[in-house]
Each structure stands twice: as structure tokens, then as C-alpha cells.
N, C-alpha and C positions, 0 to 999 in steps of 0.2 A: 835537462839542465843539471849541473852538479858543481861541487866545489865552491870557489869564491863567488861565482856568479849567483849561486843559490842563496848565499849569505846576504849578498847585496840586494837581491829580490826580497828577502825576508825583511831587511832593514827598511827598504822603501815601502813595503806593505805596512809596517808598523807606523811609519811616518804618515802615510796616507790615512790610516785609520785614525790617528790622533788629530790630524787636520780636519777630517770629516766630522769628527765628534765636537772638537773644540771651536773650530773656525766656521765651518759650514753649518753647524748646529743640526747635523743629521743624527737621528736617534742611534745610540750605540748598537742596538740590535741590527739595524740595517747596515751600519758602517762595518761592523765586524763580519757580517755575512757576505757583504760585497767584497771586502778585502780577501776573505777566505776563498771566494770564487776566483778572483783575479790571480791570487797566489797559486791556486791549483792549476789554472790555465798556463801561467808562466812557467811553473815547475814541470810541466809536461805530463801531468796526470791524464790518462786517457779519458776521452769524453764518455765512452760507454764501457761496459764490462768487457774484459778480454777473456775469452773462453778457449779452452783446449779440450777437445773431445766432449764438449758440452758442459765442462766443469769450469767455473769462474776461477781464473788464476790471478787476475788483477782487477780490483774494483774500479768502476768508472767514477768520474768526479761527482756525478749526481748521487751515486750510492755512498760515496765517502762522506758527502755532506749530510745525507740522511742518517747514516750510522753515527756520525758525531753528534748530531742533534738529538736523536732518540736515545742514545746511550746516556747522555747527560740527564735527561728527564727520568729515565728508568732508575738511576741511582740516587737522585737528589730531590725530585719534586715534592714528594710527600713530607720529607724531613723539613724542608724550608717552610712549607705551608704551616705545619704544626708548630714549629718554633715561632713563627711570626704571630700565629693565633694566640699562643700563650702570652706573648708580649702585649698584644692588643687587649686581652682580658685583664692583665695586671694593670694596664693603664686605665681602662675604663671603670674598673671596680674600686680604684683607689689603693690597690695593693702595692703599687709602686711608691705611693706616698708613705704607706706604712713601712715599707722597707727603708725608705729615707729616714723616717723618724727613728727607727731602730738603730740605724747607723749613727745618727747624732747622739743617741743615748750611749752607744757603745764607745764612741771616740771621745765624747765630751764637748761641751760648748767652748771650752778654753782653747781648743785647737780648731777653730772654725774652718780654716783652709783645708786641713786634713780631713775634717768631717765632710766637707763638700767633695773633695777628691774621691774618698772611699764611697761616699753616697752615690756619686755619678758612676763609679766603676761597677758597683753592685747593680744599680738599676738598669744600666745599659746592656747587661748580659742578655736579658730577654727583650728589652725595649730599644728601638732605634734611637741613636744619640740625639737626633733633632727633636723627637718627641720627648725624650728624657729631659732635655734642657728646659723645654717649655713647662713640663710638669714640675720640675724641681726649682725653677726660678723664684717662685714666691718664698720658698724656704731660704734660698740664698739671700734674698732681699731682707727677710726678717732677721737672719743671723748677722747681716752687715750692721743693722741698726742695734741689735741687742749686744753685739760684741765690739762695736765701733771699729770693725776691721775694714780694710780697703775693699771697695766694691770690685775693683779690677782684679785684685788677687783672688777674690772669691769666684768671680766669673771664670778666670783662667783655670783655677783648680777644678771647678765643676765641669767645664768643657773638656779638660784634659782627662779627668776620670772617666767621663762618658765615652770619650774617643778611644781609649785604650782597649776596653772590653768590646767595643763595637767592631774593632778590626782583628781582635785576637781570640775571643772566646765564644764558641757556640752556646746557645742556639741562634746567635746573630747570623743572618743568611750568608754573609761574605765568607767567614771562616768555615761554615758548614759546606758551602759550595766548593771551596778550595780543597777541603779535606776529601770530599768525594771524588773530585777530579783527579787528585793525586794518589788515590787508591787507599786512603786511610779512613774513609767514611765509616767503616764498620768498627773502627777503634776510636769512637768519638770521645770516650772517657779520657783517653790519652791526650787527645787534642785539647779538651777542656782543661785537664791538669797542666799541660804544657803552656796553655794560654794564661792560666793563673800564675805560673812560675815566671813566664816571660813578661808579665806585667810589672814585676818588681822594679827594675831599672827605670822604665819610662814613668812609673808613678812617682818614684823618688825625684827624678829629674823635673817632672811637671810640678811637684810640690815646691821645690826650691825656686823654680823659675817664677811660679805664681807669687811667692813671697817677694822675690826680687823686683819683678815688673810692677807689682802693686805699689811700690814706693816711687816709681818713675812716671807712671801714667795714671791719670784721674778720669773717672767716668762722669758723665754729665748728671747722673742721678745721685751722686754722693750726698747731696743735701736737699734733694727735691721733696722728700716726704718725711713726715715725723713718724716716730716709732708706733704710735697708736694706729695710724693709717696702714702701716705695713702689716702689723699683727692682725688687724681687722681683715685685710685682703687675704691673708693666709687662712684665717679662720673661715672666711667665706668659701674659700676653695675646698677646705675639708668638709664643710657643711654641704657643699654641692654634691658630694658623694653619698650623703645621708649619714652613714656610719662606716668608718674604715674597717676592713677585714682584720681579724686578729693576726698576730705574727706568724703562727703556724700555718694558717691557710694562705697567707701571703707568700711564704717561703716554699710551700709544698709543690707548686707547679714547676719550680726550678730544681728543688732538692730531690724529689722523687725520681725523675729521669736519671739524675746523676747516681743515685743509690742503686737503681736497677742495673745500670750499665756497669757500675762498680762490682756488684754481686756477680753479674754474668762473667766479668773478667776474672774474678777470683776462682769461680767454678771452672773456667777454661784452663787456668794455670794449674789448678789442682788435678785436672784431668778426671773430674768426677763424672760418672756415667749414671744412667738410669733415667726414669721418667721425670724426677724432680729436677735433675740437671738440665734436661731438655726444656722444661718449662722455664727455668731461670734463664737459660740461654736465649729462649724466645722473648721473654720479657725484657732482656737486656739489649736487644737489637735497637738501634737508634729510632727506627720508625715506631716500634711498640713502646719504647721508653718515653718518647715524646708524646705519644698518644695517651699514655697514663698521666703525664704532666698536664695535658690538655683536659683530661677528665677532672683532675683536681681544680683546674682553672674554672671549669664549668660549675663545679660545686661552689666555688667562691662567688661566681656570678649569680648562682641561685640564692645563696645566702644574702647577697646584696639586693635580692628581689629585682634583678635586671635580666631575667631569662627572656623577657619579651624583646630585648635588644640583641639576642644572640644571633639571629639570622642576619641582621644588619651588620653586626660586628664581623661575622664570618665573611660577608660580602665585601666589607671594607678592607679586610685583611687580604682577600684574594686580589682586589684591585691594586693594593700596594705591592704584593708579592709577584704578581704577574710579570711586570717588566723585569724584575730581578731574575725570574726563572728563564725568561726568553734570552736575556743578555748572557746568563750563565750557559745556556744551551748553545748560543752563538760562539761563546768562547770554546766550548767543546768541539764545535765544528772546525774552528781555526786550529786547535790542537791536533785534530784528526788529519787535517790537510797537511800540517807540518810533518806528522808522523809518516804519512804516505809519500811525501814529496822527495825524500832522500836527504833532507836536511840533517836528520838525526844520524844517518850513516856518515855524512861528512864530519859532523861534530865528533862522532865516535872515533874516526880516524885521526882527529886532532884533539883527543880527549885531554891531553896534558895541559893545554892552554886553558880550557874551560874549567877543569878541575882546580886550577890555581885560583880562579875567581870564586868557586865554591858557593857558599851560602850567600855571598854578596850579590851574585848574579840575579836571583829572584828579587832581592831587595831593590836593586837599581832599576830593574825593569818595571816593577810595581810603582816605584817612586816617579819614574818618567811618565807613566800612564796617569797616575794620580794628579801630578802637578799640571799635566797638559789638559786633562778633560774634567777634573773636579770630583768625580764620584769615587769614593773609596771602594764601594761594592763592585763597580765596573772594573776598577783597577785590579782588585783581588781576583775576580772570576776570570777576567781576560788573561792575566798573568798565569794563573793556574792552568788554563787551557793550553797556553803556549808551552809551558814547562813540562807538562805531563809526560810527553814522549822523551824528554831530555834527562829525566832524573837519573837513570843508570849512568849516563855519560858524565854527569856532574858529580857522580859518586854520592848521590843523595837518595838512594832507593831503598835503604833499610827503613823499617817502620818508624823508628825514632827520628831519623834524619828527614824522612818525608814529612813528619809532623813539624819539625823545625823549619822545613821549607815553607809550610803553611804560615808559620809564625813570621818568617822573613818577608813573605809576601805581605802579610798584615802590617809589619813595621814599615815597609815601603809605601803602603797605602795611607800612611799617616802624613807623608812628606809630599807636599805641604798643603794645608788648607788656606785657600785665598779666594779671590773674587769669583772664580768659576765654581765654587763649592757652596751649595745651599747652607751647609752647616756654618760656614763663615758668617753668613748674613744672619742666621738665627742667633749666634753668639754675640755678634756686634750689636744687633738691634735690641735684643733683650738685655744685653749687658750695658746698654746706653753708651755705646762708643761709636765714634766716627770711623769710617773705613781706614784712615791712616793709623788710628789707634788700634784697629783690628789687625793690621799688618804687624804692628809692634808686639801685640799680645798673642792672638790666636795663631797667626801664621808662623811666628818665630817659635811659639810653644810647640806646635806640631813638628817643626824641624828638630827641635831639641829632643822631644820625646821619641821621634822616629830613630834618630841616631843612637839614643840611649838604648832603645829596644834592640837594634841590630848588633850593638856591642855585646849585650847580654846573650843574644842568640848565638853569636859567633863563639863566645866563651863556652856556652853549653855544647856547641858542636864539637869543640875540642875534647870535651869530656865524654860525649856519647859517640 
């Protein structure tokens, strides 16, 4: 199969995958693997290896599937596990709360929506946005009463801040997975830096939308509790951790990996040689850098006298990360099948059309997957797997443009959060809003922020 018929088969495969996940409620891993197998069969990939004089010339479909699956695990498994473990430790030790308190002090209580926005953005770099909202909700409620601000505005600002870093900045699993799949996993510092840079437009858009919608929509908890009750509930939350870690120890698990990767990049650019350069390069690889961050997290856990919980925390993290790893590997299988099928060759022959779409193609593909099936992480990892063999054709295969492609995928994975997204229900329930109010706030906000993000990413692509 070749040409237009292959494109049609690819489109049908994506539609089947979306229907299987969203309508039939089949797990994304099984859905993506099944679609990969069907696409491989339809595309005419041989069932077994084709050998000439005993040498494999063309891999069979089973071998292609195995290579796509194992290749993904080889490059990404440990990085995702360590990143998630850091987030779990920060959550359980109260370090996430400490980071939130530091943000409030930095921004000031006179700008509560901005404080919530930045607080969410910082905390969700290592912590999943769902967990981050639950952790920070008592602070939101306390600030609503202390500042007499709109509860809805504060909810939207917090949800938006959490969401931006969740889809754009490692060590959140989605961006890490996409970076590795697209070949820039070893340059994680650039991905982090670009994620921070690409957060500017969506954060600004989220802030102003929160201010706007807060005047239009009211939550049911606006007058439910008095100030003393709110403050007491927050104080009880803090006390439940015993004593919050200090600021340095709370920041260390995040900052140390960034510093190590940064030093390694500087050494590489300066072309320094010798044993010290080798050590710094080793420490700056993503796996080792995140391992160092994990060690600082363990020290924080020990200081909080919670080392007895470390085994269970690790086990809990692996349970959460497991599905992400398998869905990511399934996305790698789909990408491998696409690469072998001849689709890339056809696109190469018609490169002008696809290059005209450029950076908007990954955004649109991720947005379709996100809106259809609900999970941002599934949308990110699946889109990255599909696009990996197409980057040269799209003209996005330089290191910086590949990183911007990761950002475009993340921007698409924001659009939009609605009833099939667990985060939608976390925000609406904890924000004391009905589903119809959730559509006016959370759903529209994610649309606004996603569009703002891709506009910034497009502008950066013109520069780089």
C-alpha cells in the first residue's frame, strides 16, 4: 500500500484508536497496540522477517512491534520513574506545601490570583496536576477568605498554573516521554528551559481569563465557611505533616538535577576534556541527574522521619507510573509501524504541503487526541510516537525545533479539559462548581491557554 490509500489507512487508524479509548472504554495501551497491529497489516508490512542469504533485509511485523516497544523503555523508563518518585516524595513530606508558601511570600497576598497561578505552576513541575490541586486547595480557600477574592478566579488560576507545567516542563512524565521519543531526551535541560519560556503566554492568558471569569461565575462555596474555619483547616493540613521541610530542602530535588544538567551542557559546549569533564558529563545525564534529585528527596523524607514509608511510596509511584510507561511504549510501537509502513516516504515526496503546516501539525494532532480521550499524558505520548519518524519531513528535526515540537504537543494536550478528563472533575468538585460552570471555567480556560501557548511556540519557531 502506498500514496493516498496509506494516508487514508492512517486516518482511519487514528479514528479507530480514539473511538476505542473514548467510546468503547478500552485501555489506551490495548487500543494503541491493536491499532498498530492493524495498521501494520493493512500497510503490507511482512508477517515475518525477510532474509537474503541469511541476513534480515526487512523486519517482520512482530519484530517491528517488539523494537518499537523495547526501544521506548530503553530510553525513557528510568527517567519517568525517578521524576515521578521525586514528585511523590515532595507531596508526602509537605515540601510541595512549603514551595507554595514560598511562592505566596514572593508574589504577595495582594495579588492572590497571581500567587495561585505561579504556585500551581511551580508545584506541578514535579507533582501531577490532579494531586497538586488537592494539595494546594486549602491554601486557595484560605486566600479567598483572607483577600475576599473570587473563589472561581482563584480556582481557575490555580488549575491553569498547574496545567501549564504539567504538559510543558519535565520531570512531569508527558514532556519527558515526548522528548525521548523525539530524540531530545539527552538534552533535557533545553526541554526544561523551553518549557519555562513557553509557559509565559499561557500563564498570562490564564491569569487574565481567571480575573475575567471570576466576575461572571460564582462557586457554591463563596460564603459557606467563615475565615476561622478555613484557616483552621489549613493549619490542620500543615500539622498533619508534623513540620514542613525548609525551603532549601524543598527546592533541592528539583534544582539539583537542573544544575547538574546545566553544568554538563556548559562543559560540553566548552569542549572541556579530562576526568573531571567526564564526571560532570556523567552527572548531567538525565538518569543520573534525576537520581541525584531523588537522593535529596530521600534526605528530605528522612528529615521528616518518614523513611518507614519509603517502600510504600516507591510502590505507590510505580503503580501510578506503570500505565504511563506502557502507554508511552505503545505510542513508540505505533511510531515504529508508521516509520516502516512507507507513510514517511509518501509524506517526504509531498513535503511542501506538510511543511506548510509545520509546528501546527503536532498541536492539532495532540489537541484532537486530548479532546477525544481526555488524558493529556496519553495525548502527548501518542502524538510523539506518531510524529517521531515525520520530523525531518516537517522540517522540525533540528534540536531546538524538536524541542519546540515537544512544546507544541504539550500545548495541544491542553485543548480541552472536559467531562472525559479526570482533572476536570477534580477542579470542578474541589472548586465547588457544577459541571456547566466547569465548562465555562476549566474547559474554556484550557482552550484559551492552549491557543496562547501555540501562538508563542509559533513565534519562537520563526526565531529559531
